[in-house]
C-alpha positions in Angstrom: 0.0 0.0 0.0 1.4 3.4 -1.0 1.7 6.1 1.6 0.6 9.6 0.5 1.9 12.6 2.3 -0.6 15.0 3.8 0.1 18.7 3.7 -2.4 20.4 6.0 -1.8 23.9 4.8 -2.6 23.0 1.2 -6.1 21.7 2.1 -7.8 24.8 3.5 -11.5 25.3 3.7 -12.9 28.7 2.7 -14.2 30.5 5.7 -17.8 30.9 4.6 -18.3 27.4 3.2 -18.3 25.8 6.6 -19.8 28.6 8.6 -23.3 27.0 8.7 -21.8 23.9 10.2 -19.8 25.6 12.9 -21.8 25.4 16.1 -20.8 25.3 19.8 -21.8 22.7 22.4 -25.1 24.5 23.0 -26.1 24.7 19.3 -25.3 28.4 18.8 -23.7 29.5 15.6 -19.9 30.4 15.8 -19.1 33.8 14.3 -16.6 33.4 11.4 -15.0 36.6 10.3 -12.6 37.5 7.5 -10.6 40.7 8.2 -9.0 42.8 5.5 -6.4 45.5 5.7 -5.8 47.6 2.5 -2.3 48.7 3.6 -1.3 45.0 4.3 -2.5 44.0 0.8 -0.7 46.9 -0.9 2.5 46.2 0.9 2.4 42.4 0.2 2.3 41.5 4.0 1.8 37.8 4.5 2.0 37.6 8.3 2.0 39.9 11.3 3.5 39.4 14.7 1.8 42.0 16.9 2.1 43.0 20.5 -1.5 44.0 21.1 -2.4 46.5 23.9 -6.1 47.0 23.2 -8.8 45.6 20.8 -11.8 47.6 19.8 -14.7 47.5 17.3 -16.3 50.3 15.3 -20.1 50.1 14.7 -21.9 51.3 11.6 -22.1 54.9 13.0 -18.3 55.1 13.6 -18.5 54.8 17.4 -15.6 52.9 19.0 -16.4 50.1 21.5 -13.6 48.6 23.5 -13.6 44.8 23.5 -10.6 44.2 25.7 -7.5 45.8 27.2 -4.2 44.0 27.7 -2.3 45.6 30.5 1.2 44.6 29.4 0.4 43.6 25.8 -0.1 40.2 24.4 1.8 38.7 21.5 -0.3 37.4 18.6 0.7 36.0 15.2 -1.8 36.8 12.5 -1.5 34.3 9.5 -3.0 34.6 6.1 -6.0 32.6 4.9 -3.7 30.5 2.7 -1.9 29.2 5.7 -5.1 27.8 7.2 -4.6 29.2 10.7 -7.0 31.5 12.5 -7.5 33.1 15.9 -10.4 32.4 18.2 -11.8 35.0 20.5 -14.3 34.7 23.3 -14.4 38.5 24.1 -15.5 39.6 20.6 -19.1 38.5 20.8 -19.5 40.2 24.2 -20.2 43.5 22.3 -23.6 45.1 22.5 -26.2 44.1 19.9 -25.6 45.9 16.7 -23.7 46.0 13.4 -19.9 46.4 13.4 -17.7 47.3 10.4 -14.1 47.2 11.5 -11.8 46.0 14.3 -8.9 48.1 15.6 -5.8 46.6 17.1 -3.7 49.0 19.2 -0.1 47.8 19.1 3.4 48.3 20.5 5.6 49.1 17.6 8.9 47.9 19.1 7.6 44.4 19.8 5.8 43.9 16.5 6.9 43.1 13.0 5.5 42.4 9.5 6.6 39.5 7.4 6.2 40.2 3.6 5.4 37.7 0.9 9.1 37.3 0.1 9.8 36.3 3.7 11.6 39.6 4.6 10.7 41.2 8.0 10.2 44.8 9.1 9.3 46.5 12.3 6.3 48.8 11.8 7.5 52.3 12.8 4.9 55.0 13.6 1.9 52.6 13.8 -0.2 53.1 17.0 -2.9 50.9 15.7 -4.1 48.8 12.7 -7.6 48.8 11.3 -9.1 45.7 9.8 -12.4 45.9 7.8 -14.8 43.0 8.4 -15.9 41.3 5.2 -19.7 41.1 5.3 -19.7 43.0 8.7 -20.5 41.6 12.1 -24.0 41.6 13.4 -24.4 40.8 17.1 -28.0 39.7 18.0 -27.2 38.0 21.3 -27.9 34.5 20.0 -24.4 33.8 18.8 -21.9 31.5 20.4 -19.3 33.3 22.6 -16.6 31.9 20.3 -15.6 34.0 17.2 -13.1 32.8 14.5 -10.9 35.6 13.1 -9.2 34.9 9.7 -6.9 37.4 8.0 -6.9 38.0 4.3 -3.2 38.7 3.7 -1.1 38.0 0.6 0.2 34.4 0.5 3.9 33.8 0.8 5.7 33.4 -2.5 6.5 29.7 -2.7 9.3 30.0 -5.2 11.7 32.4 -3.2 13.2 29.7 -1.1 13.3 27.1 -3.9 15.0 29.6 -6.3 17.6 30.5 -3.8 18.3 26.9 -3.1 18.4 26.1 -6.8 21.0 28.8 -7.4 23.3 27.1 -4.9 23.2 23.8 -6.8 23.0 25.3 -10.3 25.9 24.4 -12.6 28.0 27.2 -14.0 26.9 28.6 -17.4 28.8 27.6 -20.5 31.5 29.9 -21.7 31.1 31.6 -25.0 33.4 33.7 -27.2 36.9 33.2 -28.4 38.3 31.6 -25.3 35.4 29.2 -24.8 37.3 26.1 -26.1 40.6 26.9 -24.5 39.7 26.0 -20.9 40.0 22.3 -19.9 40.5 20.9 -23.4 
């Protein structure tokens, strides 16, 4: 019998295809959110490692509602949808009933960094917070599960950067051309 390798990050379910099947132990629907950041998309960010100080949500009227404060900051890694990893939050659904359009992460610049699609890293200088738009919004009615799944729509990593660097190490030297081409080694 032939063994087949299983690569879990290649088989990723789309967030909204399984949302009707995600329920908690009491039969309540789990909130499944996809968050977008236009700056991250433009800058080709594939992953963020953030030291979060505060998390808040903005309703449809633009009013800010604090979800939770982290006294000394908490370190969180935000992965792209293509990596198949997400965050779970129990405090997000504790918001008042209403419609929310974006989440704001207040961060510590010095302890945070962005990883770009080419695997290079950079510390975000001058960012006090990052805003993420909620795809399809978030409607809190009070009947939701206390669990919310947060998925981030970042640019996937370029798969060929590591492979091309490794290939350059093992690549044979190019053939010589010109008048002296036949004079070496023959």
